[in-house]
C-alpha positions as CSV (number, residue, x, y, z in Angstrom):
1,M,110.8,6.3,168.6
2,R,110.9,7.9,165.2
3,R,107.7,8.8,163.4
4,H,107.2,6.5,160.3
5,T,105.2,7.6,157.3
6,A,103.8,6.1,154.1
7,K,106.7,7.8,152.4
8,D,109.2,5.5,154.2
9,P,109.1,2.3,152.1
10,A,112.4,1.0,153.7
11,F,110.6,1.1,157.1
12,A,107.7,-0.9,155.7
13,A,109.9,-3.4,154.0
14,A,111.9,-3.9,157.2
15,M,108.8,-4.5,159.3
16,K,107.5,-7.0,156.7
17,L,110.7,-8.9,156.6
18,L,110.7,-9.2,160.4
19,R,107.2,-10.7,160.2
20,Q,108.2,-13.1,157.5
21,R,111.3,-14.2,159.3
22,A,109.1,-15.0,162.4
23,G,107.0,-17.1,160.1
24,K,103.7,-15.4,161.0
25,S,100.9,-14.3,158.8
26,L,99.1,-11.0,159.1
27,A,95.9,-12.9,160.3
28,E,97.9,-14.3,163.2
29,L,98.9,-10.8,164.3
30,Q,95.5,-9.2,164.3
31,A,94.7,-9.9,168.0
32,D,98.2,-8.9,169.3
33,V,98.4,-5.6,167.3
34,G,94.7,-4.8,167.6
35,V,94.0,-4.0,164.0
36,S,92.8,-6.0,160.9
37,A,95.2,-7.8,158.6
38,Q,94.2,-5.4,155.8
39,A,95.3,-2.4,157.9
40,M,98.7,-4.1,158.5
41,S,99.0,-5.0,154.8
42,R,98.6,-1.3,154.0
43,W,101.4,-0.4,156.5
44,E,103.7,-3.1,155.1
45,N,103.2,-2.0,151.6
46,A,103.8,1.7,152.5
47,A,100.3,2.6,151.4
48,A,99.4,4.0,154.9
49,A,101.4,5.5,157.8
50,W,102.5,3.2,160.7
51,P,100.8,4.5,163.8
52,E,103.6,4.9,166.5
53,E,101.6,3.2,169.1
54,R,101.2,0.0,166.9
55,V,104.9,-0.3,166.0
56,A,105.9,-1.6,169.4
57,L,102.9,-4.0,169.4
58,Y,103.8,-5.3,166.0
59,L,107.4,-5.9,167.0
60,R,106.5,-7.7,170.2
61,A,104.0,-9.9,168.1
62,V,106.7,-11.0,165.8
63,G,109.3,-11.5,168.5
64,A,111.6,-8.6,167.4
65,S,113.2,-5.6,169.1
66,E,113.9,-2.2,168.1
67,A,117.5,-3.2,167.6
68,D,116.3,-5.9,165.1
69,L,114.3,-3.3,163.3
70,D,117.3,-0.9,163.1
71,R,119.5,-3.8,161.6
72,E,116.8,-4.4,159.1
73,L,116.5,-0.7,158.2
74,Y,120.2,-0.6,157.8
75,S,120.2,-3.6,155.4
76,V,117.0,-3.0,153.3
77,S,117.7,-1.7,149.9
78,E,115.4,0.0,147.4
79,D,116.6,-2.6,145.0
80,P,115.3,-6.1,146.0
81,F,118.0,-7.7,143.8
82,A,120.8,-5.9,145.7
83,A,119.1,-6.5,149.1
84,R,119.4,-10.2,148.8
85,F,123.1,-10.1,149.3
86,Q,123.6,-6.9,151.3
87,R,122.2,-8.7,154.4
88,T,124.8,-11.4,154.5
89,T,127.4,-11.3,157.4
90,S,130.3,-11.5,155.1
91,W,130.0,-9.4,151.9
92,W,131.4,-12.2,149.6
93,Q,129.1,-15.0,150.9
94,G,126.0,-15.3,148.7
95,F,127.4,-12.7,146.2
96,P,125.5,-13.3,143.1
97,T,127.8,-14.8,140.5
98,E,126.1,-13.0,137.6
99,L,127.4,-9.7,138.7
100,E,130.5,-8.2,137.0
101,N,132.6,-5.3,138.4
102,H,134.4,-2.3,137.0
103,I,136.9,-0.1,138.7
104,V,136.3,3.5,138.2
105,S,139.4,5.3,136.8
106,D,138.3,9.0,136.5
107,E,136.6,11.7,138.6
108,S,133.7,12.4,136.2
109,M,131.2,10.9,138.7
110,A,132.8,12.1,142.0
111,P,131.5,12.2,144.7
112,W,128.8,9.7,143.5
113,C,131.5,7.3,142.7
114,E,135.2,8.0,143.3
115,P,138.2,6.9,141.3
116,G,139.4,3.4,142.5
117,E,135.9,2.4,143.6
118,K,134.3,-0.7,142.3
119,V,130.9,-0.7,140.7
120,F,128.9,-4.0,140.3
121,F,126.5,-4.4,137.5
122,Q,124.5,-7.2,135.8
123,R,124.5,-7.6,132.1
124,G,121.2,-7.0,130.4
125,R,119.6,-5.3,133.4
126,P,118.6,-1.9,132.2
127,P,118.9,1.1,134.5
128,K,115.9,3.2,135.6
129,R,115.8,7.0,135.5
130,L,118.6,8.6,137.4
131,E,120.2,5.2,138.4
132,G,123.8,4.5,138.0
133,C,124.7,2.7,134.9
134,F,127.7,1.0,133.3
135,I,128.0,1.9,129.6
136,E,130.0,-0.1,127.0
137,M,130.7,1.9,123.9
138,R,131.3,0.3,120.4
139,D,134.7,1.9,120.3
140,G,135.7,-0.1,123.4
141,T,135.5,2.7,126.0
142,R,133.5,2.1,129.2
143,Q,131.9,4.8,131.4
144,V,129.9,5.1,134.6
145,R,127.1,7.7,134.5
146,L,123.5,8.3,135.8
147,Y,120.9,7.2,133.2
148,E,118.4,9.9,132.3
149,R,116.4,8.8,129.3
150,E,116.3,7.5,125.8
151,R,114.6,9.6,123.1
152,D,114.6,9.9,119.2
153,G,117.6,7.5,118.8
154,F,119.7,9.1,121.5
155,L,120.6,8.1,125.1
156,Y,120.9,10.8,127.7
157,F,123.3,10.5,130.7
158,R,124.1,12.7,133.6
159,R,127.8,13.4,134.5
160,V,128.4,14.6,138.1
161,N,131.7,16.2,137.8
162,P,131.4,18.7,136.2
163,E,127.6,18.4,136.2
164,S,126.3,18.1,132.6
165,T,124.0,16.0,130.5
166,E,125.6,13.9,127.7
167,Q,123.8,12.8,124.5
168,V,125.0,9.7,122.8
169,L,123.6,8.1,119.7
170,H,122.0,4.8,120.6
171,S,123.9,3.0,117.8
172,Q,127.2,3.9,119.5
173,V,126.3,2.0,122.7
174,L,127.1,-1.7,122.8
175,G,125.8,-2.3,126.3
176,L,123.9,-0.5,129.0
177,H,123.6,-2.1,132.5
178,R,122.2,-1.0,135.8
179,I,124.8,-0.6,138.6
180,V,123.4,-2.6,141.6
181,L,126.3,-1.9,144.1
182,R,129.2,0.4,144.4
183,G,132.0,0.7,146.9
184,D,135.6,-0.2,147.4
Protein backbone atom coordinates (compact mmCIF):
# COMPACT_ATOMS: atom_id res chain seq x y z
CA MET A 1 0.00 0.00 0.00
CA ARG A 2 1.27 3.49 -0.81
CA ARG A 3 2.20 5.94 1.94
CA HIS A 4 -0.26 8.86 2.01
CA THR A 5 0.63 12.25 3.38
CA ALA A 6 -1.14 15.49 4.27
CA LYS A 7 0.23 16.79 0.98
CA ASP A 8 -2.07 14.42 -0.92
CA PRO A 9 -5.47 16.18 -1.02
CA ALA A 10 -6.68 13.89 -3.83
CA PHE A 11 -6.29 10.86 -1.54
CA ALA A 12 -8.09 12.66 1.29
CA ALA A 13 -10.94 13.68 -1.04
CA ALA A 14 -11.27 10.14 -2.41
CA MET A 15 -11.50 8.67 1.09
CA LYS A 16 -14.12 11.24 2.10
CA LEU A 17 -16.19 10.49 -1.03
CA LEU A 18 -16.14 6.77 -0.24
CA ARG A 19 -17.47 7.47 3.28
CA GLN A 20 -20.14 9.84 2.01
CA ARG A 21 -21.30 7.34 -0.61
CA ALA A 22 -21.60 4.73 2.13
CA GLY A 23 -23.87 7.15 4.00
CA LYS A 24 -21.79 7.00 7.17
CA SER A 25 -20.78 9.77 9.52
CA LEU A 26 -17.35 10.07 11.10
CA ALA A 27 -18.92 9.37 14.49
CA GLU A 28 -20.20 6.02 13.17
CA LEU A 29 -16.68 5.02 12.10
CA GLN A 30 -14.89 5.80 15.39
CA ALA A 31 -15.17 2.31 16.87
CA ASP A 32 -14.25 0.48 13.66
CA VAL A 33 -11.24 2.66 12.83
CA GLY A 34 -10.14 3.11 16.45
CA VAL A 35 -9.67 6.89 16.45
CA SER A 36 -11.82 9.94 17.12
CA ALA A 37 -14.06 11.59 14.56
CA GLN A 38 -11.86 14.70 14.89
CA ALA A 39 -8.75 12.74 13.86
CA MET A 40 -10.53 11.31 10.82
CA SER A 41 -11.80 14.78 9.93
CA ARG A 42 -8.20 16.02 9.86
CA TRP A 43 -7.28 13.13 7.55
CA GLU A 44 -10.24 13.78 5.23
CA ASN A 45 -9.33 17.46 5.00
CA ALA A 46 -5.64 16.68 4.30
CA ALA A 47 -4.61 18.49 7.49
CA ALA A 48 -2.89 15.38 8.83
CA ALA A 49 -1.27 12.28 7.33
CA TRP A 50 -3.31 9.09 6.94
CA PRO A 51 -1.63 6.38 9.07
CA GLU A 52 -1.18 3.36 6.81
CA GLU A 53 -2.54 0.97 9.42
CA ARG A 54 -5.82 2.98 9.57
CA VAL A 55 -6.47 3.13 5.80
CA ALA A 56 -7.54 -0.52 5.55
CA LEU A 57 -9.71 -0.20 8.69
CA TYR A 58 -11.39 2.92 7.29
CA LEU A 59 -12.02 1.26 3.92
CA ARG A 60 -13.51 -1.82 5.60
CA ALA A 61 -15.71 0.40 7.81
CA VAL A 62 -17.19 2.17 4.78
CA GLY A 63 -17.56 -1.09 2.81
CA ALA A 64 -15.01 -0.16 0.16
CA SER A 65 -12.00 -1.94 -1.33
CA GLU A 66 -8.62 -0.70 -2.46
CA ALA A 67 -9.93 -1.02 -6.03
CA ASP A 68 -12.78 1.36 -5.11
CA LEU A 69 -10.20 3.74 -3.67
CA ASP A 70 -8.08 3.54 -6.83
CA ARG A 71 -11.15 4.34 -8.98
CA GLU A 72 -11.91 7.37 -6.80
CA LEU A 73 -8.30 8.53 -6.92
CA TYR A 74 -8.42 8.33 -10.70
CA SER A 75 -11.61 10.38 -10.87
CA VAL A 76 -10.97 12.99 -8.17
CA SER A 77 -10.07 16.40 -9.57
CA GLU A 78 -8.50 19.36 -7.85
CA ASP A 79 -11.39 21.34 -9.26
CA PRO A 80 -14.67 20.24 -7.63
CA PHE A 81 -16.62 21.76 -10.52
CA ALA A 82 -14.86 19.53 -13.03
CA ALA A 83 -15.02 16.52 -10.71
CA ARG A 84 -18.81 16.43 -10.80
CA PHE A 85 -18.81 15.20 -14.39
CA GLN A 86 -15.45 13.46 -14.64
CA ARG A 87 -16.85 10.56 -12.60
CA THR A 88 -19.65 9.74 -15.05
CA THR A 89 -19.49 6.45 -16.94
CA SER A 90 -20.09 8.14 -20.30
CA TRP A 91 -18.35 11.47 -20.68
CA TRP A 92 -21.35 13.22 -22.24
CA GLN A 93 -23.86 12.18 -19.55
CA GLY A 94 -24.23 14.85 -16.92
CA PHE A 95 -21.99 17.23 -18.86
CA PRO A 96 -22.70 20.75 -17.59
CA THR A 97 -24.62 22.65 -20.23
CA GLU A 98 -23.04 25.94 -19.17
CA LEU A 99 -19.63 24.88 -20.51
CA GLU A 100 -18.47 26.06 -23.91
CA ASN A 101 -15.65 24.61 -25.95
CA HIS A 102 -12.94 25.86 -28.24
CA ILE A 103 -10.72 23.83 -30.56
CA VAL A 104 -7.07 24.81 -30.24
CA SER A 105 -5.62 25.73 -33.64
CA ASP A 106 -1.96 26.53 -32.97
CA GLU A 107 1.04 25.00 -31.20
CA SER A 108 1.64 27.90 -28.81
CA MET A 109 0.54 25.80 -25.80
CA ALA A 110 1.95 22.38 -26.83
CA PRO A 111 2.42 20.03 -25.06
CA TRP A 112 -0.01 21.43 -22.43
CA CYS A 113 -2.67 21.59 -25.11
CA GLU A 114 -2.12 20.30 -28.65
CA PRO A 115 -3.62 21.60 -31.92
CA GLY A 116 -7.01 19.99 -32.54
CA GLU A 117 -7.68 19.43 -28.82
CA LYS A 118 -10.82 20.83 -27.27
CA VAL A 119 -10.75 23.01 -24.19
CA PHE A 120 -13.92 23.45 -22.14
CA PHE A 121 -14.49 26.67 -20.22
CA GLN A 122 -17.24 28.40 -18.30
CA ARG A 123 -17.96 32.05 -19.07
CA GLY A 124 -17.40 34.38 -16.16
CA ARG A 125 -15.37 31.90 -14.15
CA PRO A 126 -11.98 33.56 -13.60
CA PRO A 127 -8.78 31.50 -13.68
CA LYS A 128 -6.44 31.12 -10.73
CA ARG A 129 -2.69 31.60 -11.00
CA LEU A 130 -1.09 29.23 -13.53
CA GLU A 131 -4.41 27.69 -14.57
CA GLY A 132 -5.39 27.37 -18.19
CA CYS A 133 -7.58 30.16 -19.48
CA PHE A 134 -9.53 31.00 -22.60
CA ILE A 135 -9.03 34.63 -23.63
CA GLU A 136 -11.37 36.57 -25.90
CA MET A 137 -9.74 39.72 -27.24
CA ARG A 138 -11.67 42.82 -28.34
CA ASP A 139 -10.24 42.44 -31.86
CA GLY A 140 -12.04 39.05 -32.15
CA THR A 141 -9.04 36.77 -31.62
CA ARG A 142 -9.21 33.93 -29.14
CA GLN A 143 -6.27 32.41 -27.29
CA VAL A 144 -5.49 29.67 -24.81
CA ARG A 145 -2.81 30.53 -22.26
CA LEU A 146 -1.85 29.95 -18.63
CA TYR A 147 -2.98 32.83 -16.43
CA GLU A 148 -0.23 34.43 -14.34
CA ARG A 149 -1.53 37.64 -12.77
CA GLU A 150 -3.18 41.03 -13.17
CA ARG A 151 -1.23 44.14 -12.22
CA ASP A 152 -1.26 47.87 -13.03
CA GLY A 153 -3.89 47.55 -15.77
CA PHE A 154 -2.14 44.63 -17.46
CA LEU A 155 -2.86 40.91 -17.61
CA TYR A 156 0.08 38.52 -17.75
CA PHE A 157 -0.17 35.14 -19.48
CA ARG A 158 2.30 32.32 -19.93
CA ARG A 159 2.83 30.81 -23.33
CA VAL A 160 4.35 27.31 -23.37
CA ASN A 161 5.80 26.98 -26.88
CA PRO A 162 8.14 28.86 -27.02
CA GLU A 163 8.09 29.60 -23.30
CA SER A 164 7.43 33.27 -22.65
CA THR A 165 5.28 35.66 -20.65
CA GLU A 166 2.87 37.88 -22.55
CA GLN A 167 1.65 41.24 -21.25
CA VAL A 168 -1.76 42.44 -22.46
CA LEU A 169 -3.63 45.63 -21.61
CA HIS A 170 -6.70 44.79 -19.57
CA SER A 171 -8.79 47.00 -21.86
CA GLN A 172 -7.92 44.77 -24.85
CA VAL A 173 -9.50 41.71 -23.21
CA LEU A 174 -13.21 41.13 -23.72
CA GLY A 175 -13.43 37.91 -21.67
CA LEU A 176 -11.18 35.77 -19.51
CA HIS A 177 -12.48 32.31 -18.54
CA ARG A 178 -11.02 29.36 -16.62
CA ILE A 179 -10.49 26.14 -18.59
CA VAL A 180 -12.06 23.32 -16.59
CA LEU A 181 -11.35 20.42 -19.00
CA ARG A 182 -9.18 19.75 -21.97
CA GLY A 183 -8.85 16.83 -24.33
CA ASP A 184 -9.86 15.54 -27.73
